[in-house]
N, CA and C atoms as an extended XYZ file, in Angstrom:
291
Properties=species:S:1:pos:R:3:atomname:S:1:resname:S:1:resid:I:1 pbc="F F F"
N       -32.683       17.924       41.585 N   MET     1
C       -31.243       17.969       40.881 CA  MET     1
C       -31.202       18.895       39.746 C   MET     1
N       -30.646       18.955       39.507 N   THR     2
C       -30.256       20.069       38.004 CA  THR     2
C       -29.868       18.959       36.807 C   THR     2
N       -29.703       19.914       35.614 N   GLY     3
C       -29.686       18.634       34.321 CA  GLY     3
C       -27.891       18.508       35.110 C   GLY     3
N       -26.641       19.203       35.340 N   PRO     4
C       -25.785       18.728       35.467 CA  PRO     4
C       -25.437       17.729       36.218 C   PRO     4
N       -26.278       17.902       37.198 N   GLU     5
C       -25.849       17.234       38.317 CA  GLU     5
C       -26.661       15.629       38.171 C   GLU     5
N       -27.692       15.459       37.221 N   HIS     6
C       -28.385       13.968       36.806 CA  HIS     6
C       -27.367       13.722       35.700 C   HIS     6
N       -26.468       14.471       35.210 N   TYR     7
C       -24.893       13.910       34.066 CA  TYR     7
C       -23.976       13.134       35.336 C   TYR     7
N       -23.741       14.079       35.628 N   ARG     8
C       -22.521       13.837       37.301 CA  ARG     8
C       -22.996       12.479       37.775 C   ARG     8
N       -24.047       12.392       38.160 N   GLU     9
C       -24.482       11.165       39.133 CA  GLU     9
C       -24.607        9.801       37.911 C   GLU     9
N       -25.275        9.661       36.456 N   ALA    10
C       -24.805        9.238       35.960 CA  ALA    10
C       -23.726        8.972       35.363 C   ALA    10
N       -22.330        9.309       35.357 N   GLU    11
C       -21.484        9.078       35.330 CA  GLU    11
C       -20.784        8.300       36.722 C   GLU    11
N       -21.416        8.824       37.613 N   ARG    12
C       -20.474        7.936       39.155 CA  ARG    12
C       -21.169        6.765       38.982 C   ARG    12
N       -22.633        6.484       38.525 N   LEU    13
C       -23.258        5.235       38.677 CA  LEU    13
C       -22.601        4.159       37.612 C   LEU    13
N       -22.373        4.671       36.312 N   LEU    14
C       -21.853        3.828       35.090 CA  LEU    14
C       -20.572        3.462       35.544 C   LEU    14
N       -19.502        4.216       36.168 N   SER    15
C       -18.306        4.330       36.597 CA  SER    15
C       -18.753        3.033       37.918 C   SER    15
N       -19.358        2.741       38.661 N   GLY    16
C       -19.275        2.145       39.801 CA  GLY    16
C       -19.732        1.043       39.205 C   GLY    16
N       -20.395        0.328       37.646 N   ALA    17
C       -20.664       -0.907       37.310 CA  ALA    17
C       -19.374       -1.415       36.005 C   ALA    17
N       -18.686       -0.306       36.082 N   SER    18
C       -17.593       -0.631       35.207 CA  SER    18
C       -16.728       -1.478       35.343 C   SER    18
N       -16.540       -1.916       36.641 N   PHE    19
C       -15.146       -3.338       37.219 CA  PHE    19
C       -15.945       -4.593       36.739 C   PHE    19
N       -14.665       -5.563       36.357 N   THR    20
C       -15.191       -6.743       36.090 CA  THR    20
C       -14.133       -7.762       36.389 C   THR    20
N       -14.181       -8.798       36.998 N   SER    21
C       -13.470      -10.050       37.173 CA  SER    21
C       -12.571      -10.454       35.832 C   SER    21
N       -11.813      -10.915       36.548 N   LEU    22
C       -10.843      -11.733       34.919 CA  LEU    22
C       -11.754      -12.118       34.005 C   LEU    22
N       -12.558      -13.057       34.886 N   SER    23
C       -13.716      -13.864       33.944 CA  SER    23
C       -14.928      -12.870       33.106 C   SER    23
N       -15.122      -11.939       33.613 N   GLY    24
C       -15.930      -10.377       33.136 CA  GLY    24
C       -17.058      -10.886       34.134 C   GLY    24
N       -17.116      -11.103       34.650 N   ASN    25
C       -18.364      -11.052       35.846 CA  ASN    25
C       -18.119       -9.701       36.662 C   ASN    25
N       -19.216       -9.063       36.690 N   PRO    26
C       -19.377       -7.667       37.661 CA  PRO    26
C       -18.859       -7.841       38.907 C   PRO    26
N       -18.041       -6.856       39.410 N   VAL    27
C       -17.329       -6.347       40.582 CA  VAL    27
C       -17.562       -5.249       41.054 C   VAL    27
N       -17.321       -4.644       42.215 N   THR    28
C       -17.361       -3.756       42.615 CA  THR    28
C       -15.794       -2.712       42.527 C   THR    28
N       -15.428       -1.704       42.904 N   ARG    29
C       -13.843       -1.259       42.796 CA  ARG    29
C       -13.163       -1.479       43.689 C   ARG    29
N       -13.739       -2.253       44.807 N   ASP    30
C       -12.499       -3.024       45.429 CA  ASP    30
C       -12.616       -4.247       45.101 C   ASP    30
N       -12.815       -4.962       44.091 N   GLY    31
C       -12.937       -6.321       43.539 CA  GLY    31
C       -13.525       -7.390       44.284 C   GLY    31
N       -14.955       -6.664       44.843 N   THR    32
C       -15.643       -7.853       45.820 CA  THR    32
C       -16.841       -8.152       44.783 C   THR    32
N       -17.160       -9.350       44.650 N   PRO    33
C       -18.099       -9.701       43.876 CA  PRO    33
C       -19.404       -8.626       43.584 C   PRO    33
N       -20.529       -8.672       42.639 N   MET    34
C       -21.260       -7.673       42.398 CA  MET    34
C       -22.759       -8.586       42.266 C   MET    34
N       -23.727       -9.082       42.723 N   ARG    35
C       -24.832       -9.688       42.204 CA  ARG    35
C       -25.474       -9.022       40.841 C   ARG    35
N       -25.675       -9.721       39.498 N   PRO    36
C       -26.148       -9.398       38.595 CA  PRO    36
C       -26.968       -8.276       38.573 C   PRO    36
N       -28.183       -8.753       39.486 N   GLU    37
C       -29.278       -7.491       39.311 CA  GLU    37
C       -28.815       -6.267       40.333 C   GLU    37
N       -28.206       -6.470       40.784 N   THR    38
C       -27.312       -5.331       41.561 CA  THR    38
C       -26.650       -4.081       40.229 C   THR    38
N       -25.753       -5.120       39.705 N   HIS    39
C       -25.069       -4.327       37.767 CA  HIS    39
C       -26.125       -3.836       37.380 C   HIS    39
N       -27.277       -4.634       36.965 N   ALA    40
C       -28.205       -3.867       36.213 CA  ALA    40
C       -28.934       -2.929       36.854 C   ALA    40
N       -29.324       -2.842       38.177 N   ALA    41
C       -29.722       -1.519       38.541 CA  ALA    41
C       -28.890       -0.509       38.787 C   ALA    41
N       -27.519       -0.678       38.511 N   LEU    42
C       -26.830        0.552       38.514 CA  LEU    42
C       -27.006        1.166       37.309 C   LEU    42
N       -26.719        0.086       36.247 N   ILE    43
C       -26.657        0.905       34.746 CA  ILE    43
C       -28.379        1.383       34.085 C   ILE    43
N       -29.454        0.917       34.774 N   ALA    44
C       -30.607        1.440       34.911 CA  ALA    44
C       -30.699        2.715       35.603 C   ALA    44
N       -30.480        2.936       36.822 N   ARG    45
C       -30.372        4.210       37.498 CA  ARG    45
C       -29.469        5.010       36.622 C   ARG    45
N       -28.296        4.637       36.613 N   ALA    46
C       -27.633        6.118       35.443 CA  ALA    46
C       -27.938        6.238       33.905 C   ALA    46
N       -28.797        5.060       33.347 N   GLN    47
C       -29.539        5.408       32.044 CA  GLN    47
C       -30.709        6.452       32.532 C   GLN    47
N       -31.688        6.105       33.588 N   ALA    48
C       -32.397        7.372       34.046 CA  ALA    48
C       -31.891        8.614       34.359 C   ALA    48
N       -31.124        8.764       35.145 N   HIS    49
C       -30.273       10.113       35.401 CA  HIS    49
C       -29.544       10.540       33.860 C   HIS    49
N       -28.921        9.928       33.055 N   ALA    50
C       -28.651       10.262       32.299 CA  ALA    50
C       -29.729       10.779       30.641 C   ALA    50
N       -31.012       10.017       30.940 N   GLN    51
C       -31.680       10.992       30.296 CA  GLN    51
C       -32.462       12.031       30.962 C   GLN    51
N       -32.648       12.428       31.993 N   LEU    52
C       -32.858       13.268       32.762 CA  LEU    52
C       -32.102       14.360       32.293 C   LEU    52
N       -30.541       14.571       32.382 N   ALA    53
C       -29.924       15.212       31.867 CA  ALA    53
C       -30.133       15.520       30.479 C   ALA    53
N       -30.526       14.636       29.537 N   ALA    54
C       -30.416       14.725       28.348 CA  ALA    54
C       -31.769       16.129       28.178 C   ALA    54
N       -32.632       15.468       28.890 N   VAL    55
C       -33.981       16.612       28.549 CA  VAL    55
C       -33.900       17.975       29.113 C   VAL    55
N       -33.042       17.967       30.247 N   ALA    56
C       -32.540       19.691       30.881 CA  ALA    56
C       -32.027       20.413       30.025 C   ALA    56
N       -30.947       19.440       29.501 N   ALA    57
C       -30.013       19.965       28.211 CA  ALA    57
C       -30.767       20.365       26.755 C   ALA    57
N       -31.792       19.507       26.528 N   HIS    58
C       -32.634       20.075       25.653 CA  HIS    58
C       -33.748       21.264       25.635 C   HIS    58
N       -34.113       21.288       26.591 N   VAL    59
C       -34.999       22.252       27.153 CA  VAL    59
C       -34.530       23.923       26.413 C   VAL    59
N       -33.198       23.636       27.243 N   PHE    60
C       -31.907       24.754       27.079 CA  PHE    60
C       -31.640       25.145       25.751 C   PHE    60
N       -31.905       24.315       24.971 N   SER    61
C       -30.898       24.073       23.655 CA  SER    61
C       -31.155       25.501       22.924 C   SER    61
N       -32.643       25.722       22.412 N   GLN    62
C       -32.522       26.780       21.846 CA  GLN    62
C       -33.471       27.950       21.889 C   GLN    62
N       -32.948       29.093       21.847 N   PRO    63
C       -33.511       30.631       22.391 CA  PRO    63
C       -34.334       30.694       21.727 C   PRO    63
N       -35.581       31.981       22.446 N   VAL    64
C       -36.861       32.332       21.677 CA  VAL    64
C       -36.666       33.619       21.150 C   VAL    64
N       -36.684       34.202       20.348 N   GLU    65
C       -36.033       35.323       19.672 CA  GLU    65
C       -36.613       36.581       20.782 C   GLU    65
N       -35.228       37.158       21.143 N   GLY    66
C       -35.684       38.196       21.930 CA  GLY    66
C       -35.440       37.843       23.316 C   GLY    66
N       -35.274       36.426       23.640 N   ARG    67
C       -34.943       36.206       24.764 CA  ARG    67
C       -34.097       35.096       24.607 C   ARG    67
N       -32.770       35.379       24.817 N   PRO    68
C       -31.493       34.161       24.541 CA  PRO    68
C       -31.400       33.128       25.600 C   PRO    68
N       -32.460       33.259       26.841 N   ASP    69
C       -32.106       32.558       27.875 CA  ASP    69
C       -33.215       31.498       27.752 C   ASP    69
N       -34.155       31.533       26.827 N   SER    70
C       -35.485       31.003       26.491 CA  SER    70
C       -35.051       29.342       25.527 C   SER    70
N       -36.111       28.853       25.271 N   ALA    71
C       -35.949       28.013       24.267 CA  ALA    71
C       -37.140       27.573       23.176 C   ALA    71
N       -37.100       28.547       22.881 N   GLY    72
C       -38.700       28.620       21.781 CA  GLY    72
C       -39.420       28.254       22.470 C   GLY    72
N       -40.218       28.382       23.462 N   LEU    73
C       -41.305       27.873       24.072 CA  LEU    73
C       -41.829       29.033       25.210 C   LEU    73
N       -43.256       29.254       25.149 N   PRO    74
C       -44.056       30.002       25.473 CA  PRO    74
C       -43.593       30.688       26.988 C   PRO    74
N       -43.525       32.172       27.356 N   GLU    75
C       -42.704       32.463       28.258 CA  GLU    75
C       -42.994       31.470       29.879 C   GLU    75
N       -44.282       31.811       29.702 N   GLU    76
C       -44.980       30.815       31.293 CA  GLU    76
C       -44.052       29.303       30.906 C   GLU    76
N       -44.755       28.191       29.854 N   GLU    77
C       -43.706       27.194       29.850 CA  GLU    77
C       -42.482       27.158       30.245 C   GLU    77
N       -41.667       28.411       29.394 N   TRP    78
C       -40.123       28.123       29.595 CA  TRP    78
C       -39.819       28.591       31.292 C   TRP    78
N       -40.783       29.208       31.900 N   ASP    79
C       -40.337       29.472       33.396 CA  ASP    79
C       -40.910       28.763       33.949 C   ASP    79
N       -41.916       27.012       33.664 N   ASP    80
C       -42.052       26.426       34.525 CA  ASP    80
C       -41.067       25.504       34.421 C   ASP    80
N       -40.473       25.524       33.080 N   TRP    81
C       -39.155       24.550       32.980 CA  TRP    81
C       -38.082       24.497       33.564 C   TRP    81
N       -37.700       25.785       33.520 N   CYS    82
C       -36.745       26.528       34.875 CA  CYS    82
C       -36.540       25.955       35.717 C   CYS    82
N       -37.769       26.175       36.405 N   ASN    83
C       -38.583       26.136       38.005 CA  ASN    83
C       -38.116       24.240       38.042 C   ASN    83
N       -38.289       23.559       37.162 N   THR    84
C       -38.315       22.401       37.497 CA  THR    84
C       -37.150       21.747       37.381 C   THR    84
N       -36.088       22.348       36.719 N   VAL    85
C       -34.427       21.890       36.149 CA  VAL    85
C       -33.773       22.263       37.367 C   VAL    85
N       -34.429       23.158       37.744 N   SER    86
C       -33.250       23.531       38.825 CA  SER    86
C       -33.400       23.079       40.345 C   SER    86
N       -32.468       23.095       40.885 N   ALA    87
C       -32.718       22.369       42.245 CA  ALA    87
C       -33.484       23.246       43.330 C   ALA    87
N       -33.167       24.646       42.788 N   THR    88
C       -33.603       25.751       44.006 CA  THR    88
C       -35.231       25.508       44.047 C   THR    88
N       -35.507       25.621       42.678 N   GLY    89
C       -37.152       26.093       42.108 CA  GLY    89
C       -36.985       27.859       41.494 C   GLY    89
N       -35.633       28.586       42.045 N   GLN    90
C       -35.381       29.986       41.730 CA  GLN    90
C       -34.308       29.511       40.543 C   GLN    90
N       -34.516       29.631       38.960 N   TYR    91
C       -33.645       29.617       37.481 CA  TYR    91
C       -32.661       31.046       37.547 C   TYR    91
N       -32.133       30.371       37.047 N   ALA    92
C       -31.096       31.400       36.273 CA  ALA    92
C       -31.151       31.410       34.830 C   ALA    92
N       -30.365       32.319       34.170 N   THR    93
C       -30.185       32.314       32.773 CA  THR    93
C       -29.048       30.752       32.583 C   THR    93
N       -29.299       30.411       30.957 N   THR    94
C       -28.279       29.140       30.582 CA  THR    94
C       -27.129       29.645       31.338 C   THR    94
N       -26.639       30.868       31.080 N   LYS    95
C       -24.971       30.672       31.281 CA  LYS    95
C       -24.428       30.756       32.332 C   LYS    95
N       -25.183       30.777       33.606 N   GLU    96
C       -25.355       30.425       34.477 CA  GLU    96
C       -25.490       29.152       35.364 C   GLU    96
N       -25.880       28.216       34.725 N   ASN    97
C       -26.551       26.859       35.058 CA  ASN    97
C       -25.231       26.486       34.496 C   ASN    97
């Protein structure tokens, strides 16, 4: 998954965990009761995806002199990060991500 895909998945999971009954207990979108451990697992998964999105965003946050698509990293490390956070293994500049 790419950083934006992780972000969207975190949003989706949090949305699924955001419904409660009138008594405040977690429920699904259709109002079916949700077990507390299922609710906690949705939130934990959302947090993991959000953290991965944040890491990807951080990597692409500051350019290296002379290479505006880099993040202040040595070229080999930058290329490794680009390949790691891209879905295909073939990275593009941050403008295309």
